[in-house]
N, C-alpha and C positions, 0 to 999 in steps of 0.2 A: 613340409611345414615351413621351411625357410622361404620357399618361393611364395607361399600364401602370405606370410608376414611382410615380405618385401613388396608384394603387389598392393597390399593395404597401405603400406607406408607411402608408396608412390602415388596412389589414387584412393585415398580413404573414403571418398564419396561415390566411387564407381560401383554401380549396382551389380555388374557382372563379376567383379572381384569378390564382392560380399557373397554372392550366390555360390561362387566357386569354393570359397572358404566353408560355406555351409555344407556343400557336397563332401568336402574333405573331412569335416567333423562327423558327418553321417557315416562315412567309411571307417572312421575311428570308433564308431559306436558311442558317440557323444551326442545323443539326440537333442538334449536341451540346448546345447551350444549351437547345433546345426539349425534348430528352429529359430534361434535368436538371429543368426546370420541371414537366414532367408527373410525374416521379418525386416531386418535392416535393408535388404535389397529392395523389398517392396516400398519401403519409405523413401529410399533414394530415387526410385523410379516406379511410380504408382501404376504405370502401364505395363510393367514387366510380367507378362503372363506366366512365363516359365517359373519365376520366383514364387508367384501365388500358388501354382500347382505344387511345387516342391514344399512350400510351407504347409499346404493342405495335407500332403502325404505324411509329413513329419508329425503334424498334430494328430493325425489318425494313429500313428505309431505310439504317440504319447497318450492316446485315449482322451484327448481333449476334443470331443466330437463337435461341440458347438463352434470352436475356433476353426476346426477343419472345414466344417460346412461353410463358414463365412469366407474362408480363403478360396475354396472352390467356387463359391457363388460369384466372387469377384472375378475369378478367372473366366467363367463362362460369359459374364457380362462383357469382358474385354475381348474375348474370342469365342463367339457362339459355336464355332465348328470344332472346338477342342474336345475330341472324344474322351481323352484321358481326364480332363477336368469334369466332364459330365459323369464319368464313371466314379471318380472320387467323390463327387457330390452325392451320388447315389449311395455309396458306402457310408458316408458320414450320416446321411439321413436315415439309413437303416439302423445304424448304431444309436441314433437318437430316438428310435421307435416310430419315426414318421415314415411308415412303410409305403403308403400310397405315393408320397413325394419321391421316395427312393425308386419305386418302380418307374415313375415318369422320367426321372433323370437317367436311369439305366437303359430304358427303352430308347431314349435319345442317343445314348452312347452307342447302342447297337446299330442304330440307323446311320450314324456317322462313320462307324468302323465295323461293318457287318462281318468281315472276315477275321476279326480278332475274337478269339474264344473267351478271353477273360471277362468282358462285360456280360456275355451270355451266362457265364457261371454265376456272377453276382446277381443277375436278374432272376435266374432260376432259384437261388437261395432265398431271395426276398419274396418271390411268389409263393414259395413253399411256406414261409412264415405266415403269409396271408391265407393259407389254406387253399390256394388256387393251384391244385395239384396237377391237373392236366396241362395248364400253361407252364408250370414249372418243368414238367417232363419235356415239353417242346423246347424250352430254353436250354436245358441241359443237353438235349440231343443236338441242338444247333452248335453248342460248344464242342461236342465230339466231332461233329461234321467239319468244324473249322480247326481241327488239329489238337484239341485238348487231350492230353495223355495221362492226366492224373487218374488212377483207378478209382479214387474216391468219388469222382463224378459219375462214372458208370455204375458204381455201387449205390449211389444215391438214387439214380434212375430206377434201379431194380427195386429198392425199397418203396419208392413212390408207386411203381406199377403194382406191387403187392398190395399196397394200401388201397389202390383203386380197384382191386379185385381182378387184375389182369395177371393172375398167378403164372399161367403158362409162359407168357412173355417174359416175366421176371425170371423164371427158371432158365429159359433159353438164353437170355442175356447173361444170367449169372454163370452159366456154363462157359460161355465165351470169355467172360471176365477172368475166371480162375485158370482157364487155359492160357490166356495171354499174360496173366500176372499171378502165377501160383503162390508167390510169396506174400500176396496181399491178404492178410488175415481176416479183416472184416468181410471181404467178399467171400472167402471160403466159409465163414461162419454163417453168413446170411443165406447162402445157397444151401448149406446143410439143413438149416431150419426150414427153408421152403420145401425141400425134398422130404423132410421128416413129416411136415404137415400134410403134404400131398400123399405120402405113403400110408398115413393113418395109423398103422400098427406095425410094431417091429417084426412081426411074423408074416407080413404081407407078401413076402417073396422078393421085394426090392430092398436093397441096402441103401438107405438115404445118405449114409456116411462114407460111401465108397470113395468119393472124390477127395474129401478132406482127409480120410485115412491114408490114401495114396500120397497126397501132398505131404502129410506129416512124416511118412516113411522116407520120402525123397528129400526131406529137409530136416534132418535130425538136429541141426544147429539153430533152427528157427524157433527160439524159445517161446516167443509169443504164440506161435501156431501150436506148439506142443501143449502149452497151458490151456489154450482155448479148446483144443480137442479133448483134453482130459475133462474140462468143465462140461463140455457138451455130452460126453459119455455119462458123467455123473447125473446130469440133468435128465 
């Protein structure tokens, strides 16, 4: 705090110092003040791409999506190959409901940084909102291919596959998901529902709840899993 104050005293108009103070305010969880400092940095140096990107991210956090989109738009104008800025623009456009523009921005981000899983996830989510489910599956699969480890992404793919009528694929991937992440409750629940629907009747000879039952027994302290399993049995 003292160093930030001293830097501003020595060079009050220095855009880098203002941006650094913004980052410090962000780490202190003071987003309004962080946004103000990033905005100051862009005023001090209108061509400071990093400050525009940080301002865009901060405005996203503050849910001022119009200001966020404006900041990211300025960033991509200044540096057209800034993948992070294109991704941020896509996120802001999605939040504004401009889904086609969001897809275009996110596709651009994936072309600029194809090995980064994050823009693929955002692109998949936007395509899903547009009802372009096959494309959404492909985007989420690209995210997994490039190192995405969040089980929610694999679980989303399973749900999309089921909606597309590709039930066997959804079940196979669901099995792999719960083996890799047995503590992930939504994955356990979705797989149990898929297996129940496929089994058809409770006396069909196959227990559709065998996997979630085993997971519940192995994780007695996983309260969320216990409660969902109870609800499933009641249902």
